[in-house]
N, C-alpha and C positions, 0 to 999 in steps of 0.2 A: 730327422729327429726334431722335436720341438723342445726348446729350452726356455727357462724363465729365470730372469735375474731381477733383483729389486734394490733400490736405495744405494746406488753407486756413490752418490754424494761426492763427486769430484775426485774419487780414488782412481785416477787414470792408469797408473802402473798395474794395480791389482786387476782392473777391468780388462786391460789388454792381455795380461797373463792368463786370466780366466778364459778369455776368448780362444787363446791358443791352446789352453789345456783341454778344452772340450772339442778342439779341432773343428770349430764352426766352419761349415762350408756353405756354398751358395744353395745347396739342396736342403739345408737345415733352415729352421725358422726360429728366431729369437724374439721373445716377448720381454719387454722391460717394464716393470711395474712402477715407473715414476721415480722422481727425486734423483735424477742424475746430477742435479744442481746442488749448490750450497755446501758449506762446511769443509769439504776437502780442498786441495790445492789447485786442481785443474778441472773445475766443473764444465766450463765452456768447451774445453778440449774433448772431454768425454762426450758431450752432446754433439759436437761437430763430427766425431767419428760415427756415432749412431746415425746421424743424418745422412751420411754417405752410403750406408748399407741398405740394399734393396730388400733384404730378408729380415728386417726388424720391424716389429710393431711396438710403438711407444704408447704407454698408458700413463696419463698425467697424474702427478702426485701433488701433495699440498705445497711443497716448496716451489715446484714449477708454476703452480697456480698463483701463488703470492708474487713470484717474480713477474709474471705477466700482468698481474693487477697493478703493480707499481710502475711498470713500463708504460702501461696505458695512461696512468696518471701523469707521469713525468715526460713521456715522449722518448724517442730513441736516443736523444742526446742527453737525457737526464738532467737538463738544466731549466726545468720549468716548474720549480718548486712553488712558484707563486700561484699555481693552479691547485695546490693542495691545501686542505684545511689543516688546522692544528692537529686534529685527531689523525689525519692521514700521515702527517709528518712524524708523529709519535709512533704510529704503527710501522712506518718505514724504518724508523730507528730500531724498533724491536726486531723487525725482519733482518736487518743488518747484523744485529747482535746474535741472532739465532742461526748464523751461518751464511747469511746472504752477502756479506761483504766480499768474500772471494769471488762470487758470481758477478757482482757488479764491477769489481776491479778488472776482471778478465774480459767482461763484456765491453767495457769502455775502450779496450785496446783494439777492438774489431773495427773494420770499416763500416760505414752506414749500411752498405749492402749486406754485409755479413750479419750485422745486428738484425736487420729486417728478416733475413733468412732464418735466424734462430727463433725469432718471435713467430714467424709464419709456421714453422715446424711445430712449435708448442701449441699454437692456436688450433692446429689440425690434429693434435694427438687424440687418441681414443680416451673415453672416460671409463670404459670397461671392454672386455672381450670375452668370447666364449670359444672353447676349443673342445672338439670331440675326438678322443683317441682311444682305441681299443674298447669301444662301447661305453667309455666313461666321459662324463661331461665335466669340464673344468671352467669355472668362472674366474676370470682374472681381474682383480681390482687393486688399487694401491693400498688402501687402509682397511676397508671393510664395507659393510652395507648398513647404513644408518636406517633406523625405523624399519627394520627388516620384516617383511611379510612373505611367507613362502609362496603365496598365490600371486604376488605382484610380479609383473613383467619388469625386466631390468630397465627398459626404456621409460618406465614410470618414475624412476628415481632421478634426482638432480645430481649434477656433478659433485656437489659438496657431500652428498650421501656416500660417495665412494672414496673421498680423500681425507676426511677429517676424523671421524669417530673410529676408535680402535675396536677391533673385532672381539667378541666374547668367545674366546677359544675353548672355554669349557662347555659351550652350548653348540649342539649340532643345528645348523641352519636348515639344511635340506634333509628331509627324512629319507629321501632316496639315497641309498648307499653308494650309488654310482655317480653321484654329483659331489664335486669338491669345490671349495673356494680357496683360491691361491692368493695370498696377500703378502705385502711388505709392511713398511711403516713402523711396526712394533718390533724392536730387536728381540730375537728369539731367546736371548739370555733372560729376558723379562717374562717369557712365557713358559719355558721349560722349568719343571719343578726343581731340577738340580742346577739351574742357571747355566746349563751347558751351552756352548756356542755351536749349535747345530740346527739344521732345519727341523721344524716342528711338524709332525704329521699325526693328527688325532682328531676325532669327532668330525670328520669331513672337512677339516681345515689343513692347509699346507702353508705354513708361514716360512718365508725364505730370507727375511732381512736378518743377517747374522752380524750386524753391527760393525761392518768393516771400518767405517770412519771413526769408530770409537776404539779401535784396536782389536776388533774381532776378526771376522772372515767375510769374504765375498763368496756367495754361493750361486751355483747354477743348478737348477732342478730340471731334470729331463722327464718330461711328461710321458714319453713313450716307454721308458724303462724304469721309472721311479728312482733312478740313480741320482746322487748328488755329488757335484764336484766343488771342492773348496780351494780358495787361495787365501793364505794368511795376510793380514794387514801388514804393510811395510813399516808403519810407525805405531 
């Protein structure tokens, strides 16, 4: 089976419960649509579990991208602020206030080798992926596809096109009814007309960020069966 999870945001307990609930085996494959980091209490712990699994494909999210950006600026020891401009320092402060503080705090508790491994993993993360199951094509990205053109190849887009701009869920991107875009990034309570906390499936879109870190749910969407498994937020 092929499963997709998005926007874990440091919710380690819910993530582990969801993994157990879908009974993820070595024969299954799990796609994670970015943003394992920030906001929740155990972002690095989540990422390190993902790193250990051979049957996981990680697709980078905007929070992961920002974390890497500042690590590149500051270095693994995070004590090189003299290399940053005033604008960089202000941007870093905004990143910390937007949930990055928990990531930086837990990252600093790692050994230098562990820090390097985390950064190497994120550096090598996918910016998108494609899966074909039951003659359907699924395009997996974190946020959406900026400047979308149906005739454009996915390799023609930049990483920022996949991680920043929110999807227009009322618009069908691909006219082929067998092509779907699976995204995270935007909590589904902001997409569903009734503000319900459930996966959104409409117009060729499958949105699976159910806002766990905000008290919603963590969802796993099974591409093979179209079934959704939920775990309620602990807090």
